[in-house]
Residue, then its C-alpha position, 0 to 999 in steps of 0.5 A: m474544497l471537499l476531500t474524500v478519505a478512502i479506506c478499504t477493509r476486509n475482516r479486520a474489525a479490531t484494526i479498523r476500529r483503531a483507524l476510525a478512532a484516530l480519524g475521529e481525533c484528526a483536526s479538520p482543515s479550515a479551508a475544506t470539508w471532508e467525507l469518509v468512505v469505507v468500503d467493506n470488501g465482503s467481511s464475515d467478522d464484526t467489521p459491519n457492526v464496528l463501522r456502524e458504531f462510527e456513523r454518528t461521530l464521523p462523516l462516514r458512508i459505508i460502501s459494500e463491495t462483495a467482489t473480493g479484491l483490493a483493486r475492486a474495493r478501491n474502484a468502488a470507493v472511487r465511484s462513491a467519492r464526492g470529493d475534489y481529492l481522494v486521500w487514501t489510507d489503510d485499515d491498519c494505519l493511525v493518521d496523525r492529528q494534522w494529517l488532513v490539515a497538511y494535505a489540504r494545505a498542500f492541495e492549496q499550495w500546488p493546485t496543479a499537482a495530481v498526486f501527493g504522498g506522506p510518511i508511513v512509520p511502521r510500529f511493531e506491536g509487542d516485542p519484535p523477534s531478535w532477528l528482525t530488529p537489526i534488519a528492520r530498515r532493510v525490510e521496511t518496504a515490506y511494512a510499508g515504511r516510507d520517508l522521503g525526507r522533511e522537505p516538500i520535494a517533487l515526486s518522480l519515478e527517478r530514484n523511486r520517489v513514489p508514495f506507498g498505498a497506505n498514505y497518498a492522495i490523488r486529484a479526483d479527476v485524475q483518479r477517475a481517469r485511471p481505475y485500479d487494475t483488478a488483476l493486481g492487489r490483495g485478493a488477486a493473482i498478483a497480490l501487489g501493485e494496484e496503486t503503484e501502477v496508477l501512481q507511476a502512470v500518472l507521473r510517467d505521463g507528466g503529472e506533477g506530484r508532491w511529497v507532504p512531510s507533515a501528513a504522516v501515518t503510523h502503520c501498526i504491524p501485528p506479531n503475525r507479520q513479524r515472521v520470516a514467512y510473512l517477509r517471504q510472502y511479501y517479496a514473492a508478491n513483489g517479484a510477481h508484480l515485477e514479472w507481471r510488469r515485465l510481461v506487460d511491457s513485452r520484455d520476455g525472458s527465459a523461465l529456465h534462467l529465472l528458475a536457476r537463479a531462484v534455486q541458487d538464491e534459495m540454496r544460499y539463503q538456506l545455508l546462510r540462515r543456519y550459521r550467519r546473522p540476519e544481516v547476512w542472510i536477509d538479501p539472499m532470502i529477499a532475492a530467492s523470494v522475489g525469484w519464486g514470485r516471478l516464476r509463480a507469476r509466469w505460471t499463473l499468467a500462462r494459465g490465464g489467471a490474471 
């Protein structure tokens, strides 16, 4: 069995160096070999030189995809992959030493399964701001935090038992049949959701999925993401993806209603932010950000931007 580890990166020389160093410490499965495909999505920093540093120590192939967009980079990785399974992680993640071993065992144990996923543990670098600490669990999805428990349960759309993009695996034949939508994902008009759409579609069509609790990664969160502005940006992108899905499913709604609700949530958030604790204002902030994101998606799609 051959496994393809796939990472897409753009202008993150420092974080991709850490990610590749962690992969260099990863234990190799006894019943499988593996290759590493890193797609450089048009980096203008030192990323190309960093990648070349690891060519002698990792089974690395460097792919260049100059068309900007995470979905385009993912599709380039799929085209280049030689493995029976693609195992995805991000350039700001550190894989656990047993990460590949755990996935290889799961592939052997559930050979008919199409998708797999493992835990993602956020790690805040530096000293997180005081407002973030009490609400970290409430906003963990914004930091790709994912934990479905210690048992290898079946993945399903029910109760949203779906992996996140920083740590999942998919059988290669299933992956090739479902390319990533270039209208979605970082660098596109709708900045989230390219991997979610693929994983949900596989499960919706009856594909089997398994949670692999021992295949863990750590997601490193830099200080510039430990800000309210980042959370607002994330939840706005989340709202844009929700609205994109709603319109794709032909479930139209009133734009005026969306605007009124967004304004109401924004006013409530701004008022509470001045006088109340983060535990009180975080939900209105999320609701307002999602609402503005949904409206922005409406305007973008109306102009033919996705």
